[in-house]
N, CA, C and O of each residue as an XYZ file, in Angstrom:
304
protein
N      17.646    -39.204     26.321
C      18.055    -37.928     26.851
C      17.007    -36.875     26.500
O      16.543    -36.805     25.362
N      16.642    -36.069     27.472
C      15.646    -35.033     27.250
C      16.252    -33.832     26.548
O      17.395    -33.447     26.794
N      15.458    -33.259     25.675
C      15.915    -32.063     24.970
C      15.914    -30.878     25.929
O      15.045    -30.760     26.794
N      16.880    -30.024     25.763
C      16.969    -28.833     26.598
C      15.855    -27.866     26.202
O      15.664    -27.560     25.025
N      15.125    -27.394     27.211
C      14.050    -26.454     26.939
C      14.631    -25.077     26.646
O      15.628    -24.653     27.232
N      13.973    -24.401     25.722
C      14.418    -23.046     25.400
C      14.019    -22.111     26.539
O      13.144    -22.428     27.344
N      14.662    -20.980     26.589
C      14.367    -20.026     27.644
C      12.962    -19.463     27.446
O      12.496    -19.325     26.315
N      12.294    -19.140     28.545
C      10.930    -18.598     28.414
C      10.942    -17.256     27.690
O      11.894    -16.482     27.780
N       9.875    -17.017     26.986
C       9.771    -15.755     26.253
C       9.525    -14.606     27.219
O       8.927    -14.768     28.283
N       9.990    -13.489     26.824
C       9.747    -12.257     27.564
C       8.260    -11.909     27.442
O       7.650    -12.191     26.410
N       7.678    -11.313     28.455
C       6.265    -10.943     28.433
C       5.959     -9.983     27.277
O       4.883    -10.059     26.684
N       6.881     -9.093     26.956
C       6.673     -8.168     25.838
C       6.598     -8.922     24.516
O       5.825     -8.553     23.631
N       7.409     -9.991     24.379
C       7.359    -10.809     23.166
C       6.005    -11.500     23.047
O       5.436    -11.579     21.958
N       5.494    -12.000     24.169
C       4.186    -12.669     24.170
C       3.086    -11.692     23.750
O       2.211    -12.041     22.957
N       3.132    -10.494     24.272
C       2.138     -9.475     23.928
C       2.236     -9.121     22.447
O       1.214     -8.962     21.780
N       3.446     -8.997     21.932
C       3.640     -8.666     20.509
C       3.083     -9.768     19.611
O       2.496     -9.478     18.569
N       3.261    -11.019     20.004
C       2.735    -12.146     19.217
C       1.208    -12.089     19.180
O       0.603    -12.272     18.124
N       0.599    -11.841     20.315
C      -0.862    -11.760     20.380
C      -1.374    -10.584     19.556
O      -2.364    -10.714     18.837
N      -0.715     -9.453     19.656
C      -1.131     -8.279     18.882
C      -0.987     -8.523     17.388
O      -1.829     -8.071     16.613
N       0.050     -9.222     16.967
C       0.236     -9.505     15.545
C      -0.852    -10.438     15.029
O      -1.288    -10.307     13.885
N      -1.293    -11.378     15.859
C      -2.394    -12.261     15.487
C      -3.654    -11.445     15.231
O      -4.393    -11.716     14.285
N      -3.895    -10.455     16.069
C      -5.055     -9.574     15.902
C      -4.949     -8.781     14.600
O      -5.926     -8.648     13.864
N      -3.774     -8.263     14.328
C      -3.547     -7.498     13.093
C      -3.767     -8.387     11.868
O      -4.389     -7.959     10.895
N      -3.263     -9.612     11.910
C      -3.443    -10.550     10.801
C      -4.919    -10.864     10.567
O      -5.370    -10.916      9.423
N      -5.668    -11.073     11.642
C      -7.092    -11.396     11.519
C      -7.865    -10.228     10.914
O      -8.707    -10.427     10.038
N      -7.584     -9.017     11.376
C      -8.271     -7.848     10.825
C      -7.910     -7.644      9.357
O      -8.768     -7.288      8.549
N      -6.656     -7.865      9.013
C      -6.210     -7.721      7.630
C      -6.912     -8.726      6.714
O      -7.324     -8.389      5.604
N      -7.039     -9.965      7.196
C      -7.716    -10.994      6.401
C      -9.191    -10.659      6.218
O      -9.744    -10.854      5.136
N      -9.825    -10.159      7.264
C     -11.238     -9.784      7.163
C     -11.416     -8.608      6.204
O     -12.380     -8.573      5.439
N     -10.502     -7.654      6.240
C     -10.568     -6.498      5.324
C     -10.414     -6.945      3.879
O     -11.104     -6.444      2.990
N      -9.505     -7.888      3.645
C      -9.286     -8.403      2.293
C     -10.540     -9.109      1.777
O     -10.955     -8.887      0.639
N     -11.142     -9.960      2.613
C     -12.352    -10.684      2.209
C     -13.501     -9.717      1.953
O     -14.294     -9.928      1.035
N     -13.597     -8.671      2.745
C     -14.644     -7.671      2.565
C     -14.437     -6.889      1.268
O     -15.390     -6.634      0.531
N     -13.188     -6.510      0.993
C     -12.884     -5.747     -0.218
C     -13.220     -6.533     -1.489
O     -13.574     -5.946     -2.512
N     -13.108     -7.859     -1.418
C     -13.400     -8.689     -2.586
C     -14.851     -9.162     -2.637
O     -15.230     -9.893     -3.552
N     -15.664     -8.754     -1.665
C     -17.082     -9.090     -1.686
C     -17.445    -10.418     -1.058
O     -18.592    -10.849     -1.177
N     -16.515    -11.082     -0.395
C     -16.819    -12.355      0.261
C     -17.564    -12.156      1.575
O     -18.212    -13.080      2.068
N     -17.478    -10.971      2.137
C     -18.051    -10.692      3.449
C     -18.538     -9.250      3.458
O     -17.964     -8.390      2.791
N     -19.589     -8.992      4.208
C     -20.105     -7.633      4.331
C     -19.840     -7.142      5.749
O     -20.470     -7.603      6.701
N     -18.923     -6.222      5.881
C     -18.623     -5.609      7.170
C     -18.337     -4.133      6.927
O     -17.235     -3.775      6.514
N     -19.322     -3.273      7.181
C     -19.129     -1.856      6.887
C     -18.140     -1.155      7.826
O     -17.741     -0.022      7.556
N     -17.743     -1.798      8.906
C     -16.887     -1.147      9.897
C     -15.415     -1.538      9.816
O     -14.568     -0.848     10.384
N     -15.094     -2.621      9.128
C     -13.704     -3.091      9.101
C     -12.775     -2.064      8.464
O     -11.598     -1.995      8.818
N     -13.281     -1.274      7.538
C     -12.446     -0.255      6.883
C     -11.996      0.819      7.872
O     -11.008      1.511      7.624
N     -12.703      0.963      8.977
C     -12.299      1.923     10.004
C     -11.090      1.424     10.800
O     -10.338      2.222     11.359
N     -10.907      0.113     10.849
C      -9.807     -0.480     11.604
C      -8.587     -0.774     10.746
O      -7.453     -0.715     11.221
N      -8.828     -1.091      9.473
C      -7.742     -1.385      8.535
C      -7.960     -0.504      7.316
O      -8.849     -0.758      6.504
N      -7.151      0.522      7.195
C      -7.367      1.520      6.146
C      -6.999      1.013      4.746
O      -7.709      1.292      3.780
N      -5.902      0.279      4.638
C      -5.430     -0.191      3.335
C      -5.540     -1.711      3.292
O      -4.876     -2.402      4.065
N      -6.378     -2.242      2.389
C      -6.512     -3.700      2.330
C      -5.227     -4.369      1.850
O      -4.585     -3.916      0.903
N      -4.878     -5.438      2.515
C      -3.727     -6.261      2.148
C      -4.287     -7.505      1.478
O      -4.965     -8.303      2.125
N      -4.013     -7.678      0.204
C      -4.607     -8.791     -0.539
C      -4.084    -10.130     -0.022
O      -2.878    -10.370      0.021
N      -5.010    -10.982      0.364
C      -4.679    -12.316      0.872
C      -4.946    -13.352     -0.212
O      -5.556    -13.050     -1.238
N      -4.489    -14.561      0.023
C      -4.701    -15.638     -0.946
C      -6.190    -15.993     -1.009
O      -6.918    -15.760     -0.044
N      -6.645    -16.550     -2.124
C      -8.067    -16.896     -2.264
C      -8.580    -17.825     -1.165
O      -9.727    -17.691     -0.738
N      -7.767    -18.750     -0.706
C      -8.242    -19.668      0.329
C      -8.516    -18.937      1.645
O      -9.430    -19.303      2.385
N      -7.734    -17.918      1.929
C      -7.974    -17.106      3.131
C      -9.254    -16.302      2.947
O     -10.089    -16.253      3.850
N      -9.415    -15.670      1.786
C     -10.606    -14.864      1.529
C     -11.881    -15.693      1.589
O     -12.908    -15.205      2.061
N     -11.836    -16.917      1.128
C     -13.029    -17.767      1.155
C     -13.255    -18.381      2.527
O     -14.385    -18.717      2.879
N     -12.198    -18.528      3.296
C     -12.325    -19.133      4.621
C     -12.875    -18.191      5.674
O     -13.516    -18.630      6.629
N     -12.631    -16.903      5.511
C     -13.084    -15.926      6.507
C     -14.610    -15.954      6.664
O     -15.084    -15.993      7.799
N     -15.408    -15.935      5.575
C     -16.864    -16.000      5.764
C     -17.311    -17.301      6.434
O     -18.258    -17.291      7.221
N     -16.653    -18.404      6.137
C     -16.988    -19.677      6.775
C     -16.714    -19.619      8.265
O     -17.514    -20.084      9.077
N     -15.586    -19.049      8.610
C     -15.221    -18.904     10.012
C     -16.227    -17.988     10.719
O     -16.677    -18.284     11.826
N     -16.567    -16.896     10.077
C     -17.523    -15.948     10.650
C     -18.883    -16.619     10.859
O     -19.510    -16.446     11.904
N     -19.329    -17.376      9.875
C     -20.609    -18.084      9.993
C     -20.592    -19.129     11.094
O     -21.588    -19.316     11.793
N     -19.469    -19.807     11.250
C     -19.345    -20.799     12.321
C     -19.411    -20.164     13.690
O     -20.064    -20.687     14.593
N     -18.735    -19.033     13.850
C     -18.778    -18.327     15.137
C     -20.195    -17.816     15.429
O     -20.673    -17.894     16.560
N     -20.850    -17.299     14.400
C     -22.206    -16.797     14.584
C     -23.157    -17.936     14.965
O     -24.019    -17.773     15.829
N     -22.993    -19.077     14.319
C     -23.823    -20.232     14.631
C     -23.642    -20.713     16.062
O     -24.608    -21.103     16.717
N     -22.414    -20.686     16.545
C     -22.145    -21.080     17.932
C     -22.766    -20.090     18.903
O     -23.327    -20.486     19.925
N     -22.668    -18.812     18.592
C     -23.234    -17.782     19.471
C     -24.755    -17.919     19.546
O     -25.339    -17.765     20.619
N     -25.391    -18.204     18.423
C     -26.846    -18.368     18.401
C     -27.234    -19.605     19.190
O     -28.226    -19.595     19.919
N     -26.453    -20.675     19.046
C     -26.758    -21.917     19.757
C     -26.626    -21.760     21.269
O     -27.328    -22.432     22.024
N     -25.745    -20.891     21.710
C     -25.557    -20.684     23.140
C     -26.666    -19.837     23.772
O     -26.861    -19.865     24.988
N     -27.375    -19.099     22.955
C     -28.450    -18.257     23.504
C     -29.678    -19.020     23.685
O     -30.684    -18.473     24.137
């Protein structure tokens, strides 16, 4: 027997989920910058109060940033 599918999400709910993902990413980058794991002089303009993240998040952000930069360089 097939499981009953849940009702589709409202478009506003989808937008809120995407916006929260953006907020979480900026918060994590601000935390890593505040602790010296990353150098971004502009992140403080987007996130005024740093939200302290776990050490694994703070250490992962520079790795993620370096991976994205490496891909961008490879595409050029």
